[in-house]
DOSEBA-609122 format. One record per residue (C-alpha): z, y, x; chain; residue number from 1. Coordinates in nm, 2 decimals, padded with zeros to 4 digits. Each point is the difference from the previous one (the first is absolute). Last residue first. Example, Ala and Ser with C-alpha at 12.3 -4.5 7.8 and 13.67 -1.06 7.14 Angstrom:
BEGIN
{node {00.71 -00.11 01.37} 'A' 2}
{node {00.07 -00.34 -00.14} 'A' 1}
***
This chain:
BEGIN
{node {-01.37 00.89 04.76} 'A' 453}
{node {-00.18 00.36 -00.02} 'A' 452}
{node {-00.06 00.02 -00.36} 'A' 451}
{node {00.38 -00.04 -00.08} 'A' 450}
{node {-00.02 -00.18 -00.36} 'A' 449}
{node {00.20 00.16 -00.26} 'A' 448}
{node {00.21 -00.21 -00.22} 'A' 447}
{node {00.16 -00.15 00.27} 'A' 446}
{node {00.28 -00.21 -00.21} 'A' 445}
{node {00.33 00.04 00.10} 'A' 444}
{node {00.12 00.22 -00.26} 'A' 443}
{node {-00.11 -00.23 -00.21} 'A' 442}
{node {00.30 -00.24 00.07} 'A' 441}
{node {-00.09 -00.32 -00.17} 'A' 440}
{node {00.04 -00.04 -00.33} 'A' 439}
{node {00.12 -00.35 -00.16} 'A' 438}
{node {-00.10 -00.04 -00.36} 'A' 437}
{node {00.24 -00.10 -00.25} 'A' 436}
{node {00.03 -00.34 -00.14} 'A' 435}
{node {00.34 -00.02 00.18} 'A' 434}
{node {00.31 -00.05 -00.25} 'A' 433}
{node {00.23 00.18 00.28} 'A' 432}
{node {-00.30 00.24 00.06} 'A' 431}
{node {00.19 00.30 -00.02} 'A' 430}
{node {-00.27 00.17 -00.32} 'A' 429}
{node {00.12 -00.35 -00.15} 'A' 428}
{node {00.40 00.03 00.06} 'A' 427}
{node {-00.04 00.36 -00.14} 'A' 426}
{node {-00.16 -00.12 -00.27} 'A' 425}
{node {00.22 -00.31 -00.08} 'A' 424}
{node {00.29 00.31 -00.07} 'A' 423}
{node {00.24 -00.30 -00.03} 'A' 422}
{node {00.25 -00.05 -00.29} 'A' 421}
{node {-00.15 -00.33 -00.12} 'A' 420}
{node {00.12 -00.14 00.31} 'A' 419}
{node {-00.26 -00.19 00.18} 'A' 418}
{node {-00.06 -00.33 00.04} 'A' 417}
{node {-00.33 00.00 00.25} 'A' 416}
{node {-00.18 -00.23 -00.16} 'A' 415}
{node {00.04 00.19 -00.35} 'A' 414}
{node {-00.26 00.23 00.19} 'A' 413}
{node {-00.27 -00.26 -00.03} 'A' 412}
{node {-00.23 -00.12 00.22} 'A' 411}
{node {-00.41 -00.04 00.05} 'A' 410}
{node {-00.10 -00.11 00.34} 'A' 409}
{node {-00.35 00.12 00.13} 'A' 408}
{node {-00.13 -00.20 00.27} 'A' 407}
{node {-00.10 00.22 00.28} 'A' 406}
{node {00.14 -00.27 00.25} 'A' 405}
{node {00.33 00.13 00.08} 'A' 404}
{node {00.04 00.09 -00.36} 'A' 403}
{node {-00.16 00.26 -00.22} 'A' 402}
{node {00.23 00.18 -00.26} 'A' 401}
{node {-00.01 00.01 -00.35} 'A' 400}
{node {00.28 00.11 -00.22} 'A' 399}
{node {00.16 -00.10 -00.33} 'A' 398}
{node {00.25 00.22 -00.27} 'A' 397}
{node {00.05 -00.21 -00.33} 'A' 396}
{node {00.27 -00.22 00.16} 'A' 395}
{node {00.22 00.32 00.10} 'A' 394}
{node {-00.02 00.13 -00.37} 'A' 393}
{node {-00.19 00.28 -00.03} 'A' 392}
{node {00.03 00.34 -00.21} 'A' 391}
{node {00.37 00.09 00.08} 'A' 390}
{node {-00.08 -00.13 00.31} 'A' 389}
{node {-00.16 00.21 00.12} 'A' 388}
{node {-00.31 -00.06 00.24} 'A' 387}
{node {-00.24 00.19 -00.21} 'A' 386}
{node {00.04 00.30 00.20} 'A' 385}
{node {-00.17 -00.19 00.31} 'A' 384}
{node {-00.33 00.01 -00.16} 'A' 383}
{node {-00.22 -00.20 00.25} 'A' 382}
{node {-00.09 -00.24 -00.30} 'A' 381}
{node {-00.16 -00.33 -00.12} 'A' 380}
{node {00.05 -00.01 -00.37} 'A' 379}
{node {00.14 -00.33 -00.24} 'A' 378}
{node {00.12 00.06 -00.35} 'A' 377}
{node {00.08 -00.26 -00.30} 'A' 376}
{node {-00.04 00.03 -00.37} 'A' 375}
{node {00.18 00.00 -00.27} 'A' 374}
{node {00.25 00.35 -00.03} 'A' 373}
{node {00.27 00.04 -00.20} 'A' 372}
{node {00.29 00.08 00.26} 'A' 371}
{node {-00.16 00.32 00.12} 'A' 370}
{node {00.11 00.11 00.29} 'A' 369}
{node {-00.22 -00.15 00.25} 'A' 368}
{node {-00.31 00.10 -00.17} 'A' 367}
{node {00.11 00.36 -00.03} 'A' 366}
{node {00.13 -00.01 00.36} 'A' 365}
{node {-00.34 -00.11 00.08} 'A' 364}
{node {-00.17 00.29 -00.16} 'A' 363}
{node {00.23 00.25 00.11} 'A' 362}
{node {-00.05 -00.12 00.35} 'A' 361}
{node {-00.35 -00.01 00.00} 'A' 360}
{node {00.01 00.40 -00.11} 'A' 359}
{node {00.24 00.09 00.27} 'A' 358}
{node {-00.18 -00.15 00.25} 'A' 357}
{node {-00.31 00.19 -00.08} 'A' 356}
{node {-00.30 -00.16 -00.12} 'A' 355}
{node {-00.31 -00.07 00.23} 'A' 354}
{node {00.08 -00.41 00.12} 'A' 353}
{node {00.37 00.00 -00.10} 'A' 352}
{node {-00.02 -00.39 -00.16} 'A' 351}
{node {-00.20 -00.09 00.34} 'A' 350}
{node {-00.15 -00.36 -00.21} 'A' 349}
{node {00.12 -00.03 -00.33} 'A' 348}
{node {00.05 -00.40 -00.16} 'A' 347}
{node {00.09 00.06 -00.37} 'A' 346}
{node {00.06 -00.33 -00.17} 'A' 345}
{node {00.02 -00.04 -00.37} 'A' 344}
{node {00.27 -00.06 -00.24} 'A' 343}
{node {-00.11 00.26 -00.21} 'A' 342}
{node {00.17 00.34 -00.18} 'A' 341}
{node {00.16 00.21 00.30} 'A' 340}
{node {-00.22 -00.17 00.26} 'A' 339}
{node {-00.30 00.11 -00.23} 'A' 338}
{node {00.12 00.34 00.00} 'A' 337}
{node {00.03 00.02 00.35} 'A' 336}
{node {-00.30 -00.12 00.08} 'A' 335}
{node {-00.19 00.24 -00.25} 'A' 334}
{node {00.17 00.29 00.15} 'A' 333}
{node {-00.05 -00.12 00.37} 'A' 332}
{node {-00.39 00.02 -00.05} 'A' 331}
{node {00.01 00.35 -00.12} 'A' 330}
{node {00.29 00.08 00.26} 'A' 329}
{node {-00.32 -00.13 00.26} 'A' 328}
{node {-00.24 00.23 -00.14} 'A' 327}
{node {00.20 00.30 00.01} 'A' 326}
{node {00.11 -00.09 00.38} 'A' 325}
{node {-00.35 -00.03 00.07} 'A' 324}
{node {-00.07 00.34 -00.14} 'A' 323}
{node {-00.23 00.05 -00.32} 'A' 322}
{node {-00.33 00.07 -00.08} 'A' 321}
{node {-00.10 -00.38 00.06} 'A' 320}
{node {00.23 -00.05 -00.32} 'A' 319}
{node {-00.16 00.22 -00.23} 'A' 318}
{node {00.09 00.36 -00.05} 'A' 317}
{node {00.07 00.21 -00.36} 'A' 316}
{node {00.12 00.33 00.04} 'A' 315}
{node {00.25 00.23 -00.22} 'A' 314}
{node {00.06 00.36 00.03} 'A' 313}
{node {00.33 00.13 00.05} 'A' 312}
{node {-00.08 00.33 00.10} 'A' 311}
{node {-00.08 -00.19 00.34} 'A' 310}
{node {-00.02 -00.38 00.01} 'A' 309}
{node {00.13 -00.27 -00.22} 'A' 308}
{node {-00.11 -00.37 00.11} 'A' 307}
{node {-00.14 -00.24 -00.25} 'A' 306}
{node {-00.15 -00.35 00.12} 'A' 305}
{node {-00.26 -00.19 -00.22} 'A' 304}
{node {00.00 -00.35 00.06} 'A' 303}
{node {-00.36 -00.12 -00.05} 'A' 302}
{node {-00.11 -00.27 -00.32} 'A' 301}
{node {-00.34 -00.17 -00.08} 'A' 300}
{node {-00.01 -00.14 -00.38} 'A' 299}
{node {-00.15 -00.32 -00.11} 'A' 298}
{node {-00.02 00.05 -00.36} 'A' 297}
{node {00.02 -00.29 -00.30} 'A' 296}
{node {00.33 00.00 00.01} 'A' 295}
{node {00.14 00.07 00.33} 'A' 294}
{node {-00.19 -00.12 00.31} 'A' 293}
{node {00.14 00.14 00.35} 'A' 292}
{node {-00.19 00.19 00.28} 'A' 291}
{node {00.33 00.18 00.21} 'A' 290}
{node {-00.15 00.21 00.24} 'A' 289}
{node {00.13 00.08 00.36} 'A' 288}
{node {-00.04 00.39 00.14} 'A' 287}
{node {-00.02 -00.14 00.40} 'A' 286}
{node {-00.29 -00.27 -00.09} 'A' 285}
{node {-00.04 -00.36 -00.02} 'A' 284}
{node {00.01 -00.02 -00.44} 'A' 283}
{node {00.24 -00.19 -00.18} 'A' 282}
{node {-00.08 -00.20 -00.25} 'A' 281}
{node {00.22 -00.16 -00.26} 'A' 280}
{node {-00.01 -00.35 -00.18} 'A' 279}
{node {00.07 -00.09 -00.37} 'A' 278}
{node {-00.38 00.04 -00.06} 'A' 277}
{node {-00.12 -00.25 00.24} 'A' 276}
{node {-00.40 -00.08 00.01} 'A' 275}
{node {-00.02 00.35 -00.23} 'A' 274}
{node {00.20 00.18 00.28} 'A' 273}
{node {-00.25 -00.08 00.27} 'A' 272}
{node {-00.32 00.07 -00.20} 'A' 271}
{node {00.17 00.36 -00.09} 'A' 270}
{node {00.03 -00.01 00.42} 'A' 269}
{node {-00.38 -00.12 00.07} 'A' 268}
{node {-00.14 00.26 -00.26} 'A' 267}
{node {00.24 00.24 00.14} 'A' 266}
{node {-00.14 -00.07 00.39} 'A' 265}
{node {-00.35 00.03 -00.15} 'A' 264}
{node {00.02 00.30 -00.17} 'A' 263}
{node {00.15 00.20 00.31} 'A' 262}
{node {-00.23 -00.10 00.20} 'A' 261}
{node {-00.33 00.13 -00.28} 'A' 260}
{node {00.24 00.28 -00.08} 'A' 259}
{node {00.26 00.03 -00.23} 'A' 258}
{node {00.03 00.21 -00.33} 'A' 257}
{node {-00.07 -00.23 -00.23} 'A' 256}
{node {00.27 -00.30 00.17} 'A' 255}
{node {00.24 00.25 00.02} 'A' 254}
{node {00.00 -00.01 -00.39} 'A' 253}
{node {00.02 -00.32 00.00} 'A' 252}
{node {00.28 -00.01 00.20} 'A' 251}
{node {00.24 00.14 -00.23} 'A' 250}
{node {00.21 00.27 00.19} 'A' 249}
{node {00.40 -00.04 00.05} 'A' 248}
{node {00.22 00.28 00.17} 'A' 247}
{node {00.30 -00.12 00.09} 'A' 246}
{node {00.29 00.27 00.01} 'A' 245}
{node {00.25 00.10 00.27} 'A' 244}
{node {00.24 00.29 00.03} 'A' 243}
{node {00.14 00.30 00.14} 'A' 242}
{node {-00.09 -00.08 00.36} 'A' 241}
{node {00.13 00.24 00.26} 'A' 240}
{node {00.18 -00.16 00.23} 'A' 239}
{node {00.34 00.00 -00.14} 'A' 238}
{node {00.10 -00.42 00.02} 'A' 237}
{node {00.10 00.03 -00.33} 'A' 236}
{node {-00.34 00.03 -00.17} 'A' 235}
{node {-00.12 -00.32 00.13} 'A' 234}
{node {00.27 -00.17 -00.14} 'A' 233}
{node {00.01 00.20 -00.33} 'A' 232}
{node {-00.37 -00.09 -00.02} 'A' 231}
{node {00.01 -00.38 00.09} 'A' 230}
{node {00.27 -00.05 -00.24} 'A' 229}
{node {-00.17 00.17 -00.28} 'A' 228}
{node {-00.32 -00.16 00.05} 'A' 227}
{node {00.20 -00.34 00.06} 'A' 226}
{node {00.20 00.01 -00.37} 'A' 225}
{node {-00.35 00.10 -00.17} 'A' 224}
{node {-00.19 -00.29 00.14} 'A' 223}
{node {-00.41 -00.01 -00.07} 'A' 222}
{node {-00.13 00.33 00.18} 'A' 221}
{node {00.26 -00.01 00.25} 'A' 220}
{node {-00.05 -00.39 00.11} 'A' 219}
{node {-00.40 00.08 00.01} 'A' 218}
{node {00.01 00.34 00.19} 'A' 217}
{node {00.27 -00.17 00.28} 'A' 216}
{node {-00.19 -00.33 00.02} 'A' 215}
{node {-00.16 00.08 00.43} 'A' 214}
{node {00.32 00.13 00.11} 'A' 213}
{node {-00.15 00.04 00.44} 'A' 212}
{node {00.09 -00.28 00.24} 'A' 211}
{node {-00.08 00.15 00.33} 'A' 210}
{node {00.41 00.03 00.12} 'A' 209}
{node {-00.01 -00.37 -00.14} 'A' 208}
{node {00.17 -00.11 -00.31} 'A' 207}
{node {00.01 -00.37 -00.13} 'A' 206}
{node {00.07 -00.11 -00.31} 'A' 205}
{node {00.09 -00.41 -00.06} 'A' 204}
{node {00.05 -00.06 -00.33} 'A' 203}
{node {-00.32 -00.02 -00.18} 'A' 202}
{node {-00.26 -00.23 00.19} 'A' 201}
{node {00.29 -00.13 00.34} 'A' 200}
{node {00.26 -00.06 -00.32} 'A' 199}
{node {-00.28 -00.13 -00.28} 'A' 198}
{node {-00.07 -00.30 00.24} 'A' 197}
{node {00.30 -00.08 00.02} 'A' 196}
{node {-00.03 -00.05 -00.41} 'A' 195}
{node {-00.34 -00.11 00.02} 'A' 194}
{node {00.15 -00.31 00.20} 'A' 193}
{node {00.26 -00.07 -00.19} 'A' 192}
{node {-00.19 -00.02 -00.29} 'A' 191}
{node {-00.19 -00.31 00.20} 'A' 190}
{node {00.07 -00.29 -00.21} 'A' 189}
{node {-00.10 00.09 -00.32} 'A' 188}
{node {-00.36 00.01 00.18} 'A' 187}
{node {-00.22 00.28 -00.09} 'A' 186}
{node {-00.09 00.09 00.37} 'A' 185}
{node {-00.03 00.41 00.10} 'A' 184}
{node {00.36 -00.08 00.17} 'A' 183}
{node {-00.20 -00.26 00.24} 'A' 182}
{node {-00.25 00.24 00.12} 'A' 181}
{node {00.27 00.27 00.06} 'A' 180}
{node {00.23 -00.21 00.22} 'A' 179}
{node {-00.34 -00.13 00.15} 'A' 178}
{node {00.01 00.14 00.38} 'A' 177}
{node {-00.38 00.02 00.11} 'A' 176}
{node {-00.11 -00.07 00.36} 'A' 175}
{node {00.01 -00.37 -00.03} 'A' 174}
{node {-00.20 00.01 -00.35} 'A' 173}
{node {00.14 -00.16 -00.37} 'A' 172}
{node {-00.26 00.00 -00.28} 'A' 171}
{node {-00.23 -00.25 00.01} 'A' 170}
{node {00.15 -00.34 00.13} 'A' 169}
{node {00.36 00.09 00.02} 'A' 168}
{node {00.00 00.19 -00.29} 'A' 167}
{node {-00.20 -00.26 -00.24} 'A' 166}
{node {00.26 -00.28 00.13} 'A' 165}
{node {00.31 00.20 -00.07} 'A' 164}
{node {-00.14 00.07 -00.37} 'A' 163}
{node {-00.11 -00.40 -00.06} 'A' 162}
{node {00.34 -00.05 00.12} 'A' 161}
{node {00.18 00.23 -00.28} 'A' 160}
{node {-00.20 -00.21 -00.23} 'A' 159}
{node {00.19 -00.31 00.13} 'A' 158}
{node {00.34 00.16 00.04} 'A' 157}
{node {00.24 -00.18 00.24} 'A' 156}
{node {-00.12 00.26 00.30} 'A' 155}
{node {00.11 00.28 -00.28} 'A' 154}
{node {00.33 -00.14 -00.09} 'A' 153}
{node {00.04 -00.04 00.39} 'A' 152}
{node {-00.02 00.35 00.10} 'A' 151}
{node {-00.35 00.05 00.20} 'A' 150}
{node {-00.10 -00.12 00.35} 'A' 149}
{node {-00.38 00.11 00.10} 'A' 148}
{node {-00.21 -00.11 00.30} 'A' 147}
{node {-00.26 00.20 00.15} 'A' 146}
{node {-00.24 -00.11 00.27} 'A' 145}
{node {-00.10 00.31 00.26} 'A' 144}
{node {-00.06 -00.20 00.26} 'A' 143}
{node {00.29 00.17 00.12} 'A' 142}
{node {00.20 -00.14 -00.25} 'A' 141}
{node {00.11 00.14 -00.31} 'A' 140}
{node {00.31 -00.01 -00.19} 'A' 139}
{node {00.11 00.06 -00.36} 'A' 138}
{node {00.34 -00.03 -00.14} 'A' 137}
{node {00.06 00.10 -00.39} 'A' 136}
{node {00.27 00.04 -00.19} 'A' 135}
{node {00.28 -00.17 00.15} 'A' 134}
{node {00.37 00.01 -00.08} 'A' 133}
{node {00.28 00.22 00.23} 'A' 132}
{node {00.27 -00.22 00.05} 'A' 131}
{node {00.30 00.16 -00.15} 'A' 130}
{node {00.29 00.27 00.07} 'A' 129}
{node {-00.24 00.14 00.29} 'A' 128}
{node {-00.17 00.23 -00.23} 'A' 127}
{node {-00.20 -00.32 -00.15} 'A' 126}
{node {-00.30 00.19 00.02} 'A' 125}
{node {-00.26 -00.17 -00.22} 'A' 124}
{node {-00.29 -00.06 00.27} 'A' 123}
{node {-00.32 00.10 00.13} 'A' 122}
{node {-00.13 -00.10 00.27} 'A' 121}
{node {-00.34 00.11 00.22} 'A' 120}
{node {-00.10 -00.18 00.36} 'A' 119}
{node {-00.31 -00.01 00.18} 'A' 118}
{node {-00.17 00.29 -00.11} 'A' 117}
{node {-00.22 00.06 00.25} 'A' 116}
{node {-00.05 00.32 00.20} 'A' 115}
{node {00.03 -00.18 00.35} 'A' 114}
{node {00.34 -00.15 -00.22} 'A' 113}
{node {00.16 00.17 -00.25} 'A' 112}
{node {00.35 -00.10 -00.14} 'A' 111}
{node {00.05 00.11 -00.39} 'A' 110}
{node {00.34 00.02 -00.16} 'A' 109}
{node {00.15 00.06 -00.34} 'A' 108}
{node {00.32 -00.09 -00.15} 'A' 107}
{node {00.11 00.03 -00.37} 'A' 106}
{node {00.32 00.12 -00.19} 'A' 105}
{node {-00.05 00.03 -00.37} 'A' 104}
{node {00.13 00.31 -00.21} 'A' 103}
{node {-00.32 00.16 -00.10} 'A' 102}
{node {-00.08 -00.01 00.35} 'A' 101}
{node {00.19 00.01 00.30} 'A' 100}
{node {-00.09 -00.07 00.37} 'A' 99}
{node {-00.02 -00.18 00.30} 'A' 98}
{node {-00.27 00.10 00.20} 'A' 97}
{node {-00.19 -00.16 00.34} 'A' 96}
{node {-00.21 00.08 00.24} 'A' 95}
{node {-00.08 -00.17 00.32} 'A' 94}
{node {-00.28 00.00 00.25} 'A' 93}
{node {-00.08 -00.30 00.21} 'A' 92}
{node {-00.18 00.08 00.37} 'A' 91}
{node {00.31 -00.04 00.18} 'A' 90}
{node {-00.06 -00.10 00.39} 'A' 89}
{node {-00.06 00.33 00.20} 'A' 88}
{node {00.21 00.23 -00.28} 'A' 87}
{node {00.02 00.34 00.18} 'A' 86}
{node {-00.30 00.17 -00.24} 'A' 85}
{node {00.17 -00.12 -00.32} 'A' 84}
{node {-00.30 -00.12 -00.23} 'A' 83}
{node {-00.14 00.24 -00.21} 'A' 82}
{node {-00.34 -00.12 00.05} 'A' 81}
{node {-00.14 -00.13 -00.34} 'A' 80}
{node {00.26 00.21 -00.14} 'A' 79}
{node {-00.14 00.34 -00.05} 'A' 78}
{node {-00.31 -00.12 -00.18} 'A' 77}
{node {00.22 -00.14 -00.25} 'A' 76}
{node {-00.02 -00.34 -00.09} 'A' 75}
{node {-00.15 -00.10 -00.30} 'A' 74}
{node {00.11 -00.08 -00.38} 'A' 73}
{node {00.00 00.38 -00.13} 'A' 72}
{node {00.36 00.01 -00.12} 'A' 71}
{node {00.17 -00.32 00.23} 'A' 70}
{node {-00.15 00.20 00.37} 'A' 69}
{node {00.07 00.32 -00.15} 'A' 68}
{node {00.34 -00.05 -00.10} 'A' 67}
{node {00.02 -00.13 00.38} 'A' 66}
{node {-00.13 00.29 00.14} 'A' 65}
{node {00.22 00.25 -00.17} 'A' 64}
{node {00.27 -00.23 00.07} 'A' 63}
{node {-00.09 -00.01 00.41} 'A' 62}
{node {-00.10 00.37 00.01} 'A' 61}
{node {00.37 00.07 -00.13} 'A' 60}
{node {00.16 -00.18 00.26} 'A' 59}
{node {-00.22 00.11 00.23} 'A' 58}
{node {00.13 00.36 -00.07} 'A' 57}
{node {00.33 -00.07 00.10} 'A' 56}
{node {-00.14 -00.14 00.37} 'A' 55}
{node {00.17 00.24 00.23} 'A' 54}
{node {-00.34 00.20 00.12} 'A' 53}
{node {00.20 00.28 -00.12} 'A' 52}
{node {00.39 -00.05 -00.02} 'A' 51}
{node {00.15 -00.16 -00.24} 'A' 50}
{node {00.16 -00.03 -00.36} 'A' 49}
{node {-00.03 -00.19 -00.31} 'A' 48}
{node {00.12 00.12 -00.31} 'A' 47}
{node {00.16 -00.23 -00.30} 'A' 46}
{node {00.05 00.03 -00.35} 'A' 45}
{node {00.07 -00.25 -00.31} 'A' 44}
{node {00.22 -00.26 00.18} 'A' 43}
{node {-00.05 -00.36 -00.16} 'A' 42}
{node {00.30 -00.22 -00.12} 'A' 41}
{node {-00.09 -00.33 -00.17} 'A' 40}
{node {00.18 -00.14 -00.29} 'A' 39}
{node {-00.33 00.01 -00.19} 'A' 38}
{node {-00.13 00.27 00.09} 'A' 37}
{node {00.31 00.27 00.12} 'A' 36}
{node {-00.12 00.31 00.12} 'A' 35}
{node {00.26 00.20 00.29} 'A' 34}
{node {-00.03 00.37 00.05} 'A' 33}
{node {00.27 00.01 -00.29} 'A' 32}
{node {00.22 -00.13 00.29} 'A' 31}
{node {-00.01 00.31 00.18} 'A' 30}
{node {00.25 -00.12 00.27} 'A' 29}
{node {00.19 -00.34 00.01} 'A' 28}
{node {-00.18 -00.14 00.34} 'A' 27}
{node {00.09 -00.31 00.12} 'A' 26}
{node {-00.21 -00.18 -00.28} 'A' 25}
{node {-00.30 00.13 00.24} 'A' 24}
{node {-00.27 00.06 -00.28} 'A' 23}
{node {-00.37 -00.19 00.00} 'A' 22}
{node {-00.29 00.25 00.01} 'A' 21}
{node {-00.14 -00.17 00.32} 'A' 20}
{node {-00.18 00.04 00.30} 'A' 19}
{node {-00.08 -00.27 00.24} 'A' 18}
{node {-00.18 -00.08 00.32} 'A' 17}
{node {-00.18 -00.27 00.14} 'A' 16}
{node {-00.08 00.07 00.39} 'A' 15}
{node {-00.26 00.24 00.06} 'A' 14}
{node {-00.03 00.30 -00.30} 'A' 13}
{node {-00.20 00.28 00.11} 'A' 12}
{node {-00.32 -00.07 -00.15} 'A' 11}
{node {00.03 -00.39 -00.11} 'A' 10}
{node {00.20 -00.29 00.20} 'A' 9}
{node {00.22 -00.08 -00.26} 'A' 8}
{node {00.12 00.17 -00.32} 'A' 7}
{node {00.26 -00.10 -00.28} 'A' 6}
{node {00.08 00.26 -00.29} 'A' 5}
{node {00.31 -00.05 -00.18} 'A' 4}
{node {00.13 00.00 -00.38} 'A' 3}
{node {-00.22 00.31 -00.14} 'A' 2}
{node {00.01 00.00 -00.41} 'A' 1}
***
């Protein structure tokens, strides 16, 4: 579960800003939108509105690059020159998250200065009720010299001190985070670090407008319940789909019929799968193939989407033959299935992209009104039809707006203390809450230039 995100001096975020999923205790509506974790309430749903260029997508972009930084153990190229452009004296970039993984609350933050990770820290969060407990803190100075302070039990243990020496002498690099590195060490005092890394690797799921449903074929093949859910959901949209299936072929058969170039590629895939037999490989194309080892065989699976045409004729389509909207709905089908059944966090940029507003509203409504959900859904949107207090609590609606310095500001509808019966959609479109485009008078624009001037 996500508790809060803090961003400073990154993309359009100049001053330090916070987005959070903490309920406002003043609000008494939609109480089943609150998940309780060890006595601490968290919201299940949030939408972020804002004009084009207001910075709402930069919130998601920052989180996505933060996740990449942690999992890939390297500062992404997009972060290396991502300071807020209107800062003259602040070179330090900050991003931090507070989150819950396996019923344990953590705070993890990184400061980057001139492409050096100057500070990296992980704490067991006290959630404001007790003092945070240090798991590790890493400091790197401008000369690239790193020091690490671990939790007291680790520091007092002689064998652990040998591990610390190896880390500092051979493994820690000034431009690389160490969360994953430490989580992979076999040390009894670092189990919580391993748990925290799992949030970035597994729990946090980010969907952008360019994301494709890469794992559908395998999921449909091995999970009968998910197959039925995905098929029923896609058929209910009335977009011509009659069924979803997974086609599968033994990789050896493909190898026997491959040309030289494909043979080399398939042999590399086989080597990779044999090395990591529990791993699923996904091909990087518009119709992704899922490659997995099951028993003694390696299978290549692909999604088959069937449509009904003239004279009740059925035809099977590949993913790259479908519209952008259908592809996005397929991706959302997997996302919403996991949102119902897992304590995962799905963050979606421009949820309405390529999809009819009525479909998006029905999807969000289904999730909002289901009291049995387990995950969190956070998304950016321009779709004003979703501004409905029957679907969202006021503290689940956020706005992004540029301030006078060109920096993105984030604030919640609950800051306005509106009545629960007010038409917030009308208020938003009338500019009551800001975060909408300021439109000049198009009639005053001289589109046709006079050649005689």
